[in-house]
MIDOSE-1310 file (N, C-alpha, C; in nm, 2 decimals, decimal comma, always signed):
residues 264
mspa	+0,08/-0,12/+0,00/+0,00/+0,00/+0,00/+0,09/+0,12/+0,00; +0,03/+0,24/-0,05/+0,11/+0,36/-0,06/+0,11/+0,43/+0,07; +0,23/+0,45/+0,14/+0,24/+0,52/+0,26/+0,22/+0,67/+0,25; +0,22/+0,72/+0,12/+0,21/+0,86/+0,10/+0,07/+0,91/+0,09
lpmt	-0,03/+0,82/+0,07/-0,17/+0,86/+0,07/-0,22/+0,90/+0,20; -0,30/+1,01/+0,21/-0,35/+1,06/+0,34/-0,47/+0,98/+0,39; -0,46/+0,85/+0,40/-0,57/+0,76/+0,45/-0,51/+0,64/+0,51; -0,58/+0,57/+0,60/-0,53/+0,45/+0,66/-0,52/+0,34/+0,56
kyhq	-0,44/+0,24/+0,60/-0,42/+0,13/+0,51/-0,55/+0,05/+0,49; -0,63/+0,03/+0,60/-0,75/-0,05/+0,58/-0,85/+0,02/+0,49; -0,85/+0,15/+0,49/-0,94/+0,23/+0,40/-0,89/+0,22/+0,26; -0,76/+0,22/+0,23/-0,71/+0,20/+0,10/-0,75/+0,06/+0,05
iylv	-0,74/-0,04/+0,13/-0,78/-0,18/+0,09/-0,93/-0,18/+0,06; -1,01/-0,12/+0,15/-1,15/-0,11/+0,14/-1,19/-0,05/+0,00; -1,13/+0,06/-0,03/-1,16/+0,13/-0,16/-1,13/+0,04/-0,28; -1,01/-0,02/-0,28/-0,97/-0,11/-0,39/-1,07/-0,22/-0,41
lreq	-1,10/-0,29/-0,30/-1,19/-0,41/-0,30/-1,33/-0,36/-0,34; -1,38/-0,25/-0,30/-1,51/-0,20/-0,33/-1,52/-0,18/-0,48; -1,42/-0,12/-0,54/-1,42/-0,10/-0,69/-1,42/-0,23/-0,76; -1,34/-0,33/-0,71/-1,34/-0,46/-0,78/-1,47/-0,53/-0,77
lheg	-1,54/-0,52/-0,65/-1,67/-0,58/-0,63/-1,77/-0,52/-0,73; -1,77/-0,39/-0,75/-1,86/-0,32/-0,84/-1,84/-0,36/-0,99; -1,71/-0,41/-1,01/-1,68/-0,45/-1,15/-1,71/-0,60/-1,17; -1,75/-0,67/-1,07/-1,78/-0,81/-1,08/-1,66/-0,90/-1,08
rfsq	-1,55/-0,85/-1,01/-1,43/-0,93/-1,02/-1,43/-1,06/-0,93; -1,52/-1,06/-0,84/-1,52/-1,18/-0,74/-1,64/-1,26/-0,75; -1,69/-1,29/-0,87/-1,81/-1,38/-0,89/-1,78/-1,52/-0,84; -1,66/-1,56/-0,84/-1,62/-1,70/-0,79/-1,58/-1,70/-0,64
gvpg	-1,60/-1,58/-0,58/-1,56/-1,58/-0,43/-1,46/-1,47/-0,41; -1,47/-1,41/-0,29/-1,37/-1,31/-0,25/-1,25/-1,38/-0,19; -1,13/-1,33/-0,22/-1,01/-1,40/-0,16/-1,02/-1,40/-0,01; -0,96/-1,50/+0,06/-0,96/-1,51/+0,20/-0,87/-1,40/+0,27
elal	-0,87/-1,40/+0,40/-0,79/-1,30/+0,47/-0,64/-1,32/+0,45; -0,60/-1,45/+0,45/-0,46/-1,47/+0,43/-0,41/-1,43/+0,29; -0,49/-1,46/+0,19/-0,45/-1,41/+0,05/-0,45/-1,26/+0,04; -0,54/-1,19/+0,10/-0,55/-1,05/+0,10/-0,43/-0,99/+0,18
mqqf	-0,39/-1,05/+0,29/-0,27/-1,01/+0,36/-0,15/-1,01/+0,28; -0,13/-1,12/+0,20/-0,02/-1,13/+0,11/-0,02/-1,04/+0,00; -0,14/-1,02/-0,05/-0,16/-0,93/-0,17/-0,13/-0,79/-0,14; -0,17/-0,74/-0,02/-0,15/-0,60/+0,01/-0,04/-0,58/+0,11
gvar	+0,02/-0,68/+0,16/+0,14/-0,67/+0,25/+0,10/-0,60/+0,38; -0,01/-0,64/+0,44/-0,06/-0,58/+0,57/-0,09/-0,69/+0,67; -0,12/-0,65/+0,79/-0,16/-0,75/+0,89/-0,30/-0,79/+0,88; -0,33/-0,90/+0,95/-0,47/-0,96/+0,94/-0,57/-0,86/+0,99
vtvr	-0,54/-0,79/+1,10/-0,64/-0,69/+1,16/-0,68/-0,58/+1,06; -0,58/-0,55/+0,97/-0,61/-0,44/+0,87/-0,70/-0,50/+0,76; -0,68/-0,62/+0,71/-0,76/-0,68/+0,62/-0,90/-0,70/+0,67; -0,91/-0,75/+0,80/-1,04/-0,78/+0,86/-1,12/-0,65/+0,88
rale	-1,06/-0,54/+0,91/-1,13/-0,42/+0,92/-1,19/-0,37/+0,79; -1,11/-0,39/+0,68/-1,16/-0,35/+0,55/-1,28/-0,44/+0,51; -1,27/-0,57/+0,54/-1,38/-0,66/+0,50/-1,51/-0,63/+0,59; -1,49/-0,59/+0,71/-1,60/-0,56/+0,80/-1,67/-0,44/+0,74
qlaa	-1,60/-0,34/+0,69/-1,66/-0,22/+0,63/-1,74/-0,26/+0,51; -1,69/-0,35/+0,42/-1,76/-0,39/+0,30/-1,89/-0,47/+0,34; -1,88/-0,55/+0,45/-1,99/-0,63/+0,49/-2,10/-0,54/+0,55; -2,06/-0,43/+0,62/-2,15/-0,34/+0,68/-2,23/-0,27/+0,57
egli	-2,17/-0,25/+0,46/-2,24/-0,18/+0,35/-2,32/-0,27/+0,26; -2,32/-0,40/+0,29/-2,40/-0,50/+0,22/-2,33/-0,54/+0,09; -2,20/-0,53/+0,07/-2,13/-0,56/-0,05/-2,08/-0,71/-0,05; -2,06/-0,76/+0,07/-2,01/-0,90/+0,08/-2,08/-0,96/+0,20
srep	-2,08/-1,10/+0,20/-2,13/-1,18/+0,31/-2,02/-1,26/+0,36; -2,01/-1,26/+0,50/-1,90/-1,34/+0,56/-1,97/-1,44/+0,65; -1,95/-1,57/+0,62/-2,01/-1,67/+0,70/-1,90/-1,77/+0,75; -1,90/-1,80/+0,88/-1,80/-1,90/+0,92/-1,81/-2,04/+0,85
grgt	-1,70/-2,09/+0,80/-1,70/-2,22/+0,73/-1,74/-2,21/+0,58; -1,79/-2,09/+0,54/-1,83/-2,08/+0,40/-1,75/-1,97/+0,33; -1,67/-1,90/+0,41/-1,58/-1,80/+0,34/-1,66/-1,67/+0,32; -1,60/-1,59/+0,23/-1,65/-1,45/+0,20/-1,70/-1,45/+0,05
rald	-1,82/-1,41/+0,03/-1,87/-1,41/-0,11/-1,93/-1,27/-0,14; -1,92/-1,23/-0,26/-1,98/-1,10/-0,31/-2,13/-1,12/-0,32; -2,20/-1,02/-0,28/-2,35/-1,01/-0,29/-2,38/-0,96/-0,43; -2,50/-1,00/-0,48/-2,54/-0,95/-0,62/-2,57/-0,81/-0,62
lgas	-2,48/-0,73/-0,69/-2,50/-0,59/-0,70/-2,58/-0,55/-0,82; -2,62/-0,64/-0,90/-2,69/-0,61/-1,02/-2,60/-0,56/-1,13; -2,66/-0,53/-1,25/-2,58/-0,49/-1,36/-2,52/-0,35/-1,34; -2,40/-0,33/-1,40/-2,34/-0,20/-1,38/-2,43/-0,09/-1,43
kavt	-2,43/+0,02/-1,35/-2,50/+0,14/-1,39/-2,42/+0,24/-1,45; -2,29/+0,21/-1,47/-2,20/+0,30/-1,53/-2,21/+0,32/-1,68; -2,28/+0,22/-1,74/-2,29/+0,23/-1,89/-2,43/+0,28/-1,93; -2,43/+0,38/-2,01/-2,56/+0,43/-2,06/-2,57/+0,41/-2,21
hgeg	-2,68/+0,35/-2,25/-2,70/+0,33/-2,39/-2,78/+0,45/-2,45; -2,73/+0,56/-2,44/-2,80/+0,68/-2,49/-2,78/+0,70/-2,64; -2,87/+0,78/-2,69/-2,86/+0,81/-2,84/-2,79/+0,94/-2,86; -2,74/+1,01/-2,76/-2,68/+1,14/-2,78/-2,54/+1,13/-2,83
gqra	-2,48/+1,24/-2,83/-2,34/+1,24/-2,88/-2,32/+1,31/-3,01; -2,23/+1,40/-3,02/-2,21/+1,47/-3,15/-2,11/+1,41/-3,23; -2,14/+1,37/-3,35/-2,05/+1,30/-3,44/-1,92/+1,37/-3,47; -1,93/+1,50/-3,48/-1,82/+1,58/-3,51/-1,71/+1,57/-3,40
qltg	-1,76/+1,57/-3,27/-1,67/+1,55/-3,16/-1,62/+1,41/-3,16; -1,70/+1,31/-3,19/-1,66/+1,17/-3,19/-1,55/+1,15/-3,29; -1,56/+1,21/-3,41/-1,46/+1,19/-3,51/-1,32/+1,23/-3,46; -1,32/+1,35/-3,40/-1,19/+1,40/-3,34/-1,14/+1,31/-3,23
llen	-1,23/+1,26/-3,15/-1,19/+1,17/-3,04/-1,13/+1,04/-3,10; -1,19/+0,98/-3,19/-1,14/+0,85/-3,24/-1,01/+0,87/-3,32; -1,00/+0,98/-3,39/-0,88/+1,01/-3,47/-0,77/+1,03/-3,37; -0,80/+1,10/-3,26/-0,69/+1,12/-3,16/-0,65/+0,99/-3,09
lvsm	-0,75/+0,90/-3,06/-0,71/+0,77/-3,00/-0,62/+0,69/-3,09; -0,65/+0,69/-3,22/-0,57/+0,61/-3,32/-0,43/+0,67/-3,32; -0,43/+0,81/-3,33/-0,30/+0,88/-3,33/-0,21/+0,84/-3,21; -0,28/+0,84/-3,09/-0,20/+0,80/-2,97/-0,15/+0,66/-2,98
glkt	-0,24/+0,57/-3,03/-0,20/+0,43/-3,05/-0,07/+0,42/-3,14; -0,06/+0,50/-3,24/+0,05/+0,49/-3,33/+0,17/+0,55/-3,28; +0,16/+0,64/-3,17/+0,28/+0,71/-3,12/+0,33/+0,65/-2,99; +0,27/+0,55/-2,94/+0,31/+0,48/-2,82/+0,34/+0,33/-2,85
svrv	+0,41/+0,27/-2,76/+0,43/+0,12/-2,78/+0,33/+0,05/-2,69; +0,30/-0,08/-2,73/+0,21/-0,16/-2,65/+0,26/-0,30/-2,62; +0,23/-0,35/-2,50/+0,26/-0,48/-2,46/+0,13/-0,56/-2,43; +0,11/-0,66/-2,50/-0,01/-0,74/-2,48/+0,01/-0,84/-2,37
ldve	-0,07/-0,83/-2,26/-0,05/-0,91/-2,14/-0,13/-1,04/-2,16; -0,25/-1,03/-2,22/-0,33/-1,15/-2,23/-0,44/-1,13/-2,33; -0,47/-1,23/-2,41/-0,59/-1,23/-2,50/-0,65/-1,37/-2,49; -0,78/-1,37/-2,47/-0,86/-1,49/-2,45/-1,00/-1,47/-2,49
vvma	-1,07/-1,58/-2,53/-1,21/-1,58/-2,55/-1,28/-1,63/-2,42; -1,36/-1,54/-2,37/-1,43/-1,58/-2,24/-1,58/-1,56/-2,26; -1,65/-1,61/-2,16/-1,80/-1,59/-2,16/-1,83/-1,46/-2,10; -1,92/-1,39/-2,16/-1,96/-1,25/-2,11/-2,02/-1,26/-1,97
svnv	-1,97/-1,17/-1,88/-2,03/-1,16/-1,75/-2,15/-1,07/-1,76; -2,22/-1,05/-1,65/-2,34/-0,97/-1,65/-2,31/-0,83/-1,70; -2,21/-0,77/-1,65/-2,17/-0,64/-1,69/-2,13/-0,62/-1,83; -2,05/-0,72/-1,88/-2,00/-0,72/-2,02/-2,12/-0,74/-2,11
adal	-2,20/-0,83/-2,08/-2,32/-0,86/-2,16/-2,41/-0,74/-2,17; -2,43/-0,68/-2,06/-2,52/-0,56/-2,05/-2,46/-0,45/-2,14; -2,33/-0,43/-2,13/-2,27/-0,32/-2,21/-2,28/-0,35/-2,36; -2,25/-0,47/-2,40/-2,24/-0,51/-2,54/-2,37/-0,56/-2,60
qlkv	-2,48/-0,55/-2,52/-2,61/-0,60/-2,56/-2,61/-0,74/-2,60; -2,54/-0,83/-2,52/-2,53/-0,97/-2,55/-2,61/-1,05/-2,44; -2,61/-1,18/-2,45/-2,66/-1,26/-2,35/-2,55/-1,30/-2,25; -2,58/-1,31/-2,13/-2,48/-1,36/-2,03/-2,43/-1,50/-2,08
gdlv	-2,30/-1,51/-2,09/-2,24/-1,64/-2,14/-2,20/-1,64/-2,28; -2,25/-1,54/-2,36/-2,20/-1,53/-2,50/-2,05/-1,51/-2,50; -1,99/-1,55/-2,61/-1,84/-1,54/-2,62/-1,79/-1,40/-2,66; -1,69/-1,35/-2,59/-1,63/-1,22/-2,62/-1,48/-1,24/-2,62
qkav	-1,41/-1,16/-2,69/-1,26/-1,15/-2,68/-1,22/-1,05/-2,57; -1,15/-1,10/-2,47/-1,10/-1,01/-2,37/-0,95/-0,99/-2,39; -0,91/-0,87/-2,41/-0,76/-0,84/-2,43/-0,72/-0,74/-2,33; -0,60/-0,76/-2,27/-0,54/-0,68/-2,17/-0,40/-0,63/-2,22
rvrs	-0,39/-0,50/-2,23/-0,26/-0,44/-2,28/-0,21/-0,33/-2,19; -0,08/-0,31/-2,20/-0,02/-0,19/-2,13/+0,04/-0,11/-2,24; +0,01/+0,02/-2,24/+0,06/+0,11/-2,34/+0,16/+0,20/-2,27; +0,28/+0,23/-2,34/+0,38/+0,31/-2,28/+0,44/+0,42/-2,37
treg	+0,49/+0,52/-2,31/+0,57/+0,62/-2,39/+0,72/+0,60/-2,35; +0,80/+0,70/-2,40/+0,94/+0,68/-2,37/+0,97/+0,69/-2,22; +0,88/+0,76/-2,15/+0,90/+0,78/-2,00/+0,86/+0,66/-1,92; +0,79/+0,56/-1,98/+0,75/+0,44/-1,91/+0,60/+0,41/-1,93
plsh	+0,54/+0,32/-1,86/+0,40/+0,28/-1,88/+0,31/+0,40/-1,86; +0,21/+0,40/-1,95/+0,11/+0,51/-1,95/-0,03/+0,46/-1,91; -0,07/+0,34/-1,96/-0,21/+0,30/-1,94/-0,22/+0,15/-1,93; -0,32/+0,10/-1,86/-0,36/-0,04/-1,85/-0,50/-0,05/-1,91
itty	-0,51/-0,12/-2,03/-0,63/-0,12/-2,11/-0,69/-0,26/-2,11; -0,82/-0,27/-2,08/-0,89/-0,40/-2,10/-1,00/-0,38/-2,20; -1,01/-0,46/-2,30/-1,12/-0,44/-2,40/-1,20/-0,57/-2,42; -1,32/-0,55/-2,44/-1,41/-0,66/-2,47/-1,48/-0,64/-2,60
vpad	-1,47/-0,74/-2,69/-1,52/-0,73/-2,83/-1,60/-0,86/-2,86; -1,72/-0,85/-2,91/-1,80/-0,97/-2,95/-1,71/-1,07/-3,03; -1,71/-1,20/-3,00/-1,62/-1,29/-3,06/-1,64/-1,30/-3,21; -1,76/-1,28/-3,26/-1,78/-1,29/-3,41/-1,71/-1,18/-3,48
iarq	-1,68/-1,07/-3,41/-1,61/-0,96/-3,47/-1,46/-0,97/-3,45; -1,42/-1,02/-3,34/-1,28/-1,03/-3,30/-1,20/-1,15/-3,36; -1,28/-1,24/-3,43/-1,21/-1,36/-3,47/-1,10/-1,34/-3,58; -1,10/-1,22/-3,64/-1,00/-1,19/-3,74/-0,87/-1,13/-3,69
fgrr	-0,86/-1,10/-3,56/-0,74/-1,05/-3,50/-0,72/-1,11/-3,36; -0,59/-1,12/-3,33/-0,55/-1,18/-3,20/-0,43/-1,11/-3,14; -0,35/-1,19/-3,06/-0,24/-1,13/-2,99/-0,14/-1,06/-3,08; -0,10/-1,12/-3,19/+0,00/-1,06/-3,28/-0,05/-0,93/-3,34
elak	-0,18/-0,93/-3,39/-0,23/-0,81/-3,45/-0,25/-0,70/-3,35; -0,29/-0,73/-3,22/-0,31/-0,63/-3,12/-0,18/-0,57/-3,07; -0,07/-0,64/-3,09/+0,06/-0,59/-3,06/+0,11/-0,49/-3,16; +0,05/-0,49/-3,28/+0,11/-0,41/-3,39/+0,02/-0,29/-3,42
kpil	-0,11/-0,30/-3,40/-0,20/-0,19/-3,44/-0,30/-0,16/-3,34; -0,35/-0,03/-3,34/-0,46/+0,01/-3,24/-0,59/-0,07/-3,28; -0,66/-0,10/-3,17/-0,78/-0,19/-3,19/-0,88/-0,13/-3,28; -0,89/+0,00/-3,29/-0,99/+0,07/-3,38/-0,95/+0,04/-3,52
vlle	-0,82/+0,04/-3,55/-0,78/+0,01/-3,69/-0,81/-0,13/-3,72; -0,79/-0,22/-3,63/-0,82/-0,37/-3,65/-0,97/-0,39/-3,67; -1,05/-0,31/-3,60/-1,20/-0,32/-3,62/-1,24/-0,28/-3,76; -1,18/-0,17/-3,80/-1,21/-0,12/-3,94/-1,16/-0,22/-4,04
esgv	-1,04/-0,28/-4,02/-0,99/-0,38/-4,12/-1,08/-0,50/-4,12; -1,15/-0,53/-4,01/-1,24/-0,64/-4,00/-1,37/-0,62/-4,07; -1,39/-0,50/-4,13/-1,51/-0,47/-4,20/-1,61/-0,39/-4,12; -1,57/-0,34/-4,00/-1,66/-0,27/-3,91/-1,65/-0,12/-3,94
tvgr	-1,76/-0,05/-3,96/-1,76/+0,09/-3,97/-1,80/+0,16/-3,84; -1,70/+0,22/-3,78/-1,72/+0,28/-3,64/-1,82/+0,40/-3,65; -1,92/+0,40/-3,56/-2,02/+0,50/-3,56/-2,00/+0,60/-3,45; -2,06/+0,58/-3,34/-2,05/+0,67/-3,22/-1,99/+0,60/-3,10
ahqt	-1,97/+0,68/-3,00/-1,91/+0,63/-2,88/-1,97/+0,70/-2,76; -1,98/+0,63/-2,65/-2,02/+0,69/-2,52/-1,91/+0,67/-2,42; -1,86/+0,77/-2,36/-1,75/+0,77/-2,27/-1,77/+0,83/-2,14; -1,72/+0,77/-2,03/-1,73/+0,83/-1,90/-1,59/+0,83/-1,84
isar	-1,56/+0,93/-1,76/-1,43/+0,95/-1,70/-1,44/+0,97/-1,55; -1,37/+0,89/-1,48/-1,38/+0,90/-1,33/-1,24/+0,88/-1,27; -1,24/+0,84/-1,15/-1,11/+0,81/-1,08/-1,12/+0,67/-1,02; -1,00/+0,61/-1,00/-0,99/+0,48/-0,94/-0,86/+0,46/-0,87
ladv	-0,85/+0,37/-0,77/-0,73/+0,34/-0,71/-0,67/+0,21/-0,77; -0,54/+0,21/-0,78/-0,47/+0,10/-0,84/-0,47/-0,02/-0,75; -0,51/-0,14/-0,81/-0,50/-0,26/-0,73/-0,36/-0,32/-0,75; -0,33/-0,44/-0,70/-0,20/-0,50/-0,70/-0,15/-0,52/-0,85
qvak	-0,24/-0,58/-0,93/-0,20/-0,61/-1,07/-0,17/-0,49/-1,15; -0,26/-0,39/-1,14/-0,25/-0,27/-1,22/-0,12/-0,19/-1,18; -0,11/-0,18/-1,04/+0,01/-0,11/-0,99/+0,14/-0,17/-1,04; +0,15/-0,30/-1,05/+0,27/-0,37/-1,09/+0,30/-0,33/-1,24
hldi	+0,20/-0,33/-1,32/+0,22/-0,30/-1,46/+0,24/-0,15/-1,49; +0,19/-0,07/-1,41/+0,21/+0,08/-1,43/+0,32/+0,14/-1,35; +0,39/+0,05/-1,27/+0,51/+0,09/-1,20/+0,47/+0,20/-1,10; +0,36/+0,18/-1,02/+0,32/+0,27/-0,92/+0,28/+0,19/-0,79
avgs	+0,25/+0,26/-0,68/+0,22/+0,20/-0,56/+0,07/+0,15/-0,56; +0,04/+0,04/-0,49/-0,10/+0,00/-0,48/-0,17/+0,11/-0,40; -0,29/+0,14/-0,45/-0,37/+0,25/-0,39/-0,35/+0,39/-0,46; -0,26/+0,40/-0,55/-0,24/+0,52/-0,62/-0,36/+0,56/-0,70
alla	-0,38/+0,69/-0,72/-0,50/+0,74/-0,79/-0,47/+0,73/-0,94; -0,57/+0,69/-1,02/-0,56/+0,67/-1,16/-0,68/+0,74/-1,23; -0,66/+0,78/-1,35/-0,77/+0,83/-1,43/-0,84/+0,71/-1,50; -0,97/+0,69/-1,47/-1,04/+0,57/-1,52/-1,13/+0,61/-1,63
vrrl	-1,12/+0,55/-1,75/-1,20/+0,58/-1,86/-1,28/+0,45/-1,90; -1,41/+0,47/-1,92/-1,50/+0,36/-1,97/-1,55/+0,41/-2,11; -1,53/+0,33/-2,21/-1,56/+0,38/-2,35/-1,64/+0,27/-2,42; -1,76/+0,29/-2,46/-1,84/+0,20/-2,53/-1,86/+0,25/-2,68
iydd	-1,81/+0,17/-2,77/-1,80/+0,21/-2,91/-1,91/+0,13/-2,99; -1,98/+0,20/-3,08/-2,09/+0,14/-3,16/-2,05/+0,15/-3,31; -2,10/+0,06/-3,39/-2,08/+0,07/-3,53/-2,18/+0,16/-3,59; -2,18/+0,17/-3,73/-2,28/+0,26/-3,79/-2,42/+0,21/-3,79
qdrp	-2,44/+0,08/-3,74/-2,57/+0,03/-3,73/-2,62/+0,04/-3,58; -2,54/+0,11/-3,50/-2,56/+0,13/-3,36/-2,56/+0,00/-3,28; -2,47/-0,09/-3,32/-2,44/-0,22/-3,24/-2,32/-0,19/-3,16; -2,32/-0,22/-3,03/-2,20/-0,21/-2,95/-2,09/-0,31/-3,00
iqwl	-1,97/-0,26/-3,03/-1,87/-0,34/-3,08/-1,74/-0,35/-3,00; -1,73/-0,26/-2,90/-1,62/-0,27/-2,81/-1,65/-0,19/-2,68; -1,61/-0,26/-2,57/-1,62/-0,20/-2,44/-1,48/-0,19/-2,38; -1,44/-0,07/-2,35/-1,30/-0,05/-2,30/-1,30/+0,00/-2,16
hgly	-1,21/-0,06/-2,08/-1,18/-0,01/-1,95/-1,03/+0,04/-1,95; -1,01/+0,17/-1,94/-0,88/+0,22/-1,94/-0,84/+0,28/-1,81; -0,72/+0,25/-1,76/-0,66/+0,31/-1,64/-0,53/+0,38/-1,67; -0,53/+0,51/-1,65/-0,42/+0,60/-1,70/-0,35/+0,66/-1,58
rpdr	-0,21/+0,67/-1,59/-0,14/+0,74/-1,49/-0,16/+0,89/-1,51; -0,21/+0,96/-1,41/-0,24/+1,11/-1,43/-0,11/+1,19/-1,45; +0,01/+1,14/-1,41/+0,13/+1,22/-1,43/+0,18/+1,21/-1,57; +0,12/+1,12/-1,65/+0,16/+1,10/-1,79/+0,05/+1,11/-1,89
yeyq	-0,07/+1,14/-1,84/-0,18/+1,15/-1,94/-0,28/+1,25/-1,88; -0,33/+1,33/-1,97/-0,44/+1,43/-1,94/-0,54/+1,44/-2,05; -0,66/+1,47/-2,01/-0,77/+1,48/-2,11/-0,82/+1,62/-2,11; -0,82/+1,68/-2,23/-0,85/+1,82/-2,25/-0,98/+1,84/-2,33
mqls	-1,06/+1,94/-2,29/-1,18/+1,97/-2,36/-1,19/+2,12/-2,38; -1,22/+2,16/-2,50/-1,24/+2,30/-2,53/-1,39/+2,33/-2,52; -1,43/+2,43/-2,44/-1,57/+2,46/-2,41/-1,61/+2,59/-2,47; -1,74/+2,60/-2,51/-1,80/+2,72/-2,56/-1,93/+2,75/-2,49
rvgs	-1,96/+2,88/-2,48/-2,09/+2,91/-2,42/-2,20/+2,92/-2,53; -2,31/+2,86/-2,50/-2,43/+2,87/-2,60/-2,55/+2,90/-2,52; -2,66/+2,94/-2,59/-2,79/+2,97/-2,53/-2,81/+3,12/-2,51; -2,93/+3,15/-2,46/-2,96/+3,29/-2,43/-2,89/+3,35/-2,31
idak	-2,89/+3,48/-2,29/-2,81/+3,54/-2,19/-2,84/+3,49/-2,05; -2,97/+3,45/-2,03/-3,01/+3,40/-1,90/-3,00/+3,25/-1,88; -2,96/+3,18/-1,98/-2,95/+3,03/-1,98/-2,83/+2,98/-2,06; -2,72/+3,05/-2,05/-2,60/+3,00/-2,12/-2,55/+2,88/-2,05
vwvs	-2,50/+2,78/-2,13/-2,44/+2,66/-2,08/-2,31/+2,64/-2,15; -2,22/+2,56/-2,09/-2,10/+2,52/-2,15/-2,12/+2,39/-2,23; -2,07/+2,39/-2,35/-2,08/+2,26/-2,43/-1,94/+2,24/-2,48; -1,91/+2,11/-2,51/-1,78/+2,06/-2,55/-1,77/+2,09/-2,70
kels	-1,66/+2,15/-2,74/-1,63/+2,17/-2,88/-1,53/+2,08/-2,94; -1,43/+2,04/-2,86/-1,33/+1,95/-2,91/-1,29/+1,86/-2,79; -1,24/+1,74/-2,83/-1,19/+1,65/-2,73/-1,05/+1,60/-2,77; -0,96/+1,60/-2,67/-0,83/+1,55/-2,71/-0,76/+1,49/-2,59
aqfh	-0,67/+1,40/-2,61/-0,59/+1,34/-2,50/-0,45/+1,37/-2,52; -0,39/+1,42/-2,42/-0,24/+1,45/-2,42/-0,17/+1,36/-2,33; -0,06/+1,31/-2,38/+0,02/+1,22/-2,30/+0,17/+1,26/-2,31; +0,24/+1,23/-2,20/+0,38/+1,28/-2,19/+0,46/+1,19/-2,10
């Protein structure tokens, strides 16, 4: 855990586990106290206090002899299948993403075909258990690792590219080469704390703050074709928006005119 963060160790663990629970990471069971002690490098009392907080909030159930299990939190509410979004902005965003992909290096950590979880199926408008390609990659600049990216693509679309292709080209380019015409995208940006695996790949301390991006991309027929979870180091990546005022004098609002991502 990061000693520089202005919060107790148990609260850092609680925040990391809470995020993982909301992502559906523990559908097969929450790791035991001993495993969490080894994972976070802390004492049992620290792990136990974090688990007690999660149980008090109704996120997990702890039963003697049966271990700890995640309670059903329902489908993720983070994804919105809205019809909004300005295509002029989307064009600039996607072009920028491809440009970034071409200017950075990528290391493919894992590529496999898996059954869609509740959250993945909900995002891609599939049935739970349908096959999807899950790819995990780390993208870097000359300064070092920049982002940890996990993408989910319906298996019928992803069958034309795999580990070798993902190591050479941005996934948006591969989708286009597979015959997909990219239409619109819905994106949310928030914050998240680095867990053990992500911290290792991004060369940061567990519990460090990261910029979290969720991006759902649709084709020109409005079918979801890619769901992306991106975690970015804020010291090497920033997201910029140019805003303009519109509306009458008594009801002016800020609207986005351009979207761009800067990395260094």
